[in-house]
Structures are given as structure tokens and as C-alpha cells.
C-alpha positions, 0 to 999 in steps of 0.5 A: 500500500502507498503511505507517507512516513514520517520519521522523528528522532529527539535531537541529544536523546542519548546524553539526556537518556544517559544523564538521566538514568546515571543521576536518577534511574532507569525509570527515569528514563522511562519517564523520558521516552514517555515524554517523547511519546507525547510529542507525537500524540500532540502532533496527531490530536492536531490532526484530530487523530490518535494512535488508533487512527495511524500506522505508529512504531515508537522507537524510544527516541521519537517514532515511524508514522504512516499517513495517507497523504502528505499533507497530513504529514506536513501537518503533524511535523508542523504540530511537532515543532510547534509543541517543542517550540511551546515547550522550550519557551518556558525552560530556561535550562539549556537540558530541559528543552526538546528539539526534533528533526523529522523527514518523510518519503512517499511509497509503497509498504508492507505494514505488520502487526505481529503480537502487538507490535507493529512493523513496517518495510519498504524503500520509502521507510529507509528514505525517510529515516535517511532524510531525517538524519539531514533535517536540521532542528525543527525542520522537515525535509521531504522527498520527491514524491511526498513534494509532489502530493503537497497541496499548492499553498504548502509547496510554496513553503519548501526550498528548491529541490537539492541532493542529500547525502545518506549512507556511503554513496548513497544520494537522495532529492529532497526539499526543506521547510523549515517550521518557524513559529507560528507559521506553517512553514518557510524556506531556509535563507541565508548562508546556511545552505548551500549546496543543498547541505547545511552544517555546522561550523566549529571554529577554535582560534587565536586571538593577539589583538583582542582586548578585554573592555576596561581592562587596566594595564597591570591587570592586562599584564597579570593575566599573561602566562610566565616563562615556566610550566604551569598547572592545568586550569580547567576552563569547561566547570560550573566555576569556569565561567569567571575565565571566560567573556564574550567577544568585545564584552566584559562578562560570560555572555549566558545570553549565548552560552551555556556552562552545565556540569562539565560543557559549555554550550552554545544556545540553540540558533543563538549563532553563538559570537566567540567565547574569549579566554580573558587571560592570553597565551603563547605556550600551552596545551589545550585540551578538550571534546566536543560533539554537535547534532547537526552537520554543516558548514560555514565560510569563514575567515580567521579573524585578526592574525588569529589561526584557526584549528577547523572542526566539522563533520567530513561526511557532510562537508560539501568542501570535502573534496578540499583537504585544507577544509576537513576536520583537523586542518589550519583552515585553508592552509594545511590539510590534516591526516588524511586517514582521519575522518573524526565522527563528531556528530554522534560522538564527542570527540578527543581535540589536542592544541599543542604550541610551543616555541613557534611549533603547533600541533592539531590532535584529535582522537589521540592522533597528530593530523597537523604540524607545522613551525610558525615562522617557517618559510613553508608556512609563509608559502602555503598561506601565499598559496591558499590566497584568500585575500586575509588582511595583513598580519594573518599569522604574524603574532602568535600568542593570544586569547583563545577562542571558541565558536559554535555556529548557528547549531548547538556545539558543545565542549566538555572536559576543557582545560589548558596547561601553559608551557615554558 
């Protein structure tokens, strides 16, 4: 039979469930699963339906739902996103907020029920699962067959057809609808989409000429690292906000970043400006773990005279044909080890930046992926060949403040610490 299959998945389910079980109990995880299903029920209720009226297979972190038509699927997705936004508006703690990714495909499927358990099979199910995985938070990503069945007044809310990657060499043609607050949907505009792939960028850089507003010269001097090896300083625990400030501000930007336990996390869709260390460093070891929940990219020019330790999801990187844009690179200048492809979407990846006497090393998951000499002719030639029109002074000062930057989607750093070197 022909159905429009909708697949939805809760962002950060595994992290939240793990925290609940470790801090409370497994029963609490069951209650969390029930909460997820309540969003599904809200979506069905908006159509005047219940679980008895549709095929539905709960998946723990979401559900697979079969509808008779594309319009019902669109209305369901919009109702689910609206329900989460209504909840999120009432929450002040980031970890209490909920977001879904939703995808859909239309085609022939086989649906069975055995022992009270629903099961479903068909290529449309596979497509819907892949499209859900490629959707961003708050989006509804559908295949061409689903789009063709939508009425004209709903089609106008979708973007142009794009090619979406699945596993390995899989490719799907799809269209996106961003489910906005209080509306039926809208096309995503601007730089968030390029070449049909939406990506998240994390930027790690040092800035040698940023200055903290209203900092006295004596205070600034006292924040410089000395010429002796220091102890590790934790930069991501509950007391670490005093080590950071926002870009062009003196205080920690609680409106853009949260500090929960040992995790520094951007607030969803905040386009978070960089966090900048109040202290500056010349020789140091910086260690951290990072993760983000959706994939994407953005073209970012290195700021001031800083250098960029580039972190990105290589699988969905539209520029992956250019090795100098892969994760671990000195962005657009030096490519990382080609054998290293960290999965930073579903797993935390360990990073390490070592700077000593002009020698710089980038490490990912215990493997050195980039190294270079700061003042070498080789590096200068590589910068010249990159030819990205960077401003004079780029990569001229080795020391400076350290910044972490999460673009557009939620990015998390944990277990971050730094140790000055002699």
C-alpha cells in the first residue's frame, strides 16, 4: 500500500537518557521516553487523530508514522515542532529543552502487526530515515514524491530541490521546510544552505589583538602566562565562567552560551559569538572534547591575526574534496592526516592543541593530524598559495587569547583544560 512515512528523532536523546539514568534511575528514562511520545500524540491530535487511526511504531527517541497523504504528514510535522517550541519557551535551562529532526518519504510499504508490535518495510521507510538524519533542528525534510503530493499552498513553503547524502554513496533529492514559530513553514534562506547541505562549524582560534573592555594595563599584564610550566586550569566546569568573556564584552555571555557541569554549550540557534579567554597564552597545551548534533558548514575567514583549528563533520562537508577544509586542518592552509575522519555528530571527539616556541600541533582522538612551524618559509608559502584575501597581519603573532566559536547550531565542549608551557 502507498503511504507517506514520517520519521522523527529527538536531538541529544542519548546524552539526556544517560544523564537521567546515571543521576536518577532507569525508570526516569522510561518517563523521558513517555514525554517524547507525548509530542507525537500532540502532532496526531492536531489532525484530530489518535494512535488508533494511523500506523505508528515508537522508536524510543521518536517514532515512525504512516499517513495516507503528504498534507497530513506536513501538518503533523508542524504540530510536533510547534509543541516543542511551546515547551521550550517555558524552560530556562538548556538541558530541559527539546528539539526534533523530522523527515518523510512517500511510496509503497508493507505494514504488519504481530504480537501487538507494529513493523514496517519498504524503500520509502529507508528514505524517510535518511532524510530525518539529514534534517536540521526544526525542519521537515521530504523527498520528491512527498512534495509532488502536497497542495500548492504548502509547496510554496519549501526550498529548492537539493541533493542530500545518506550512508556511503547514497544520494537523495529532497526539499526543506523550516517550521517557524506560529507559521506553516518557511524556506531557509541566507548562508545556512549551500549546495543543499547545511552544516555546523566550530572555530577554534587565537586572537592576539583582542582586548578586554575596561581592563587596566596592570590587570592585563597579570593575565599573561609566564615563562614557567604551569598547572592545568579547567575551562569547562561550573566555576569556569570567570575564565571566559564574550567577544567585545567583559562578562560571560549567558544569553549565547550555557555552562552545565563540565560542558560549555551554545544556546540553540543563537549564532553564538566566540567565547574568549580573559588570559592570553603563548606556549600551551589545550585539551577538550567536542560534539555537535547536526552537520553543516560555513565559510569563515580567520579573524585578526589568529590561526584556526578547524572542526567539522567531514561526512557532510560539501568542500571535502578540498583537504584543507577537513576536520583538524589549519583552515584553508594545511590539510590534516587523510586517514583521520572523526565522527563529531554522534560522539564526543577529543581534541588537543599544542603550541611551543613556534611549533604548533593539532591532535584529534589521540592522533596528530597537523603540525607546522610558525615562522617557517614553508608556512608562509602555504599561506600565500591559499590566497583567500586575508588581511595583512594574519598569522603574524603566535600568542594571544583563545576563542571557541559555535555557529548557528548547538555545539558542546567538555573537559576543556589548558596548561601553560615554558
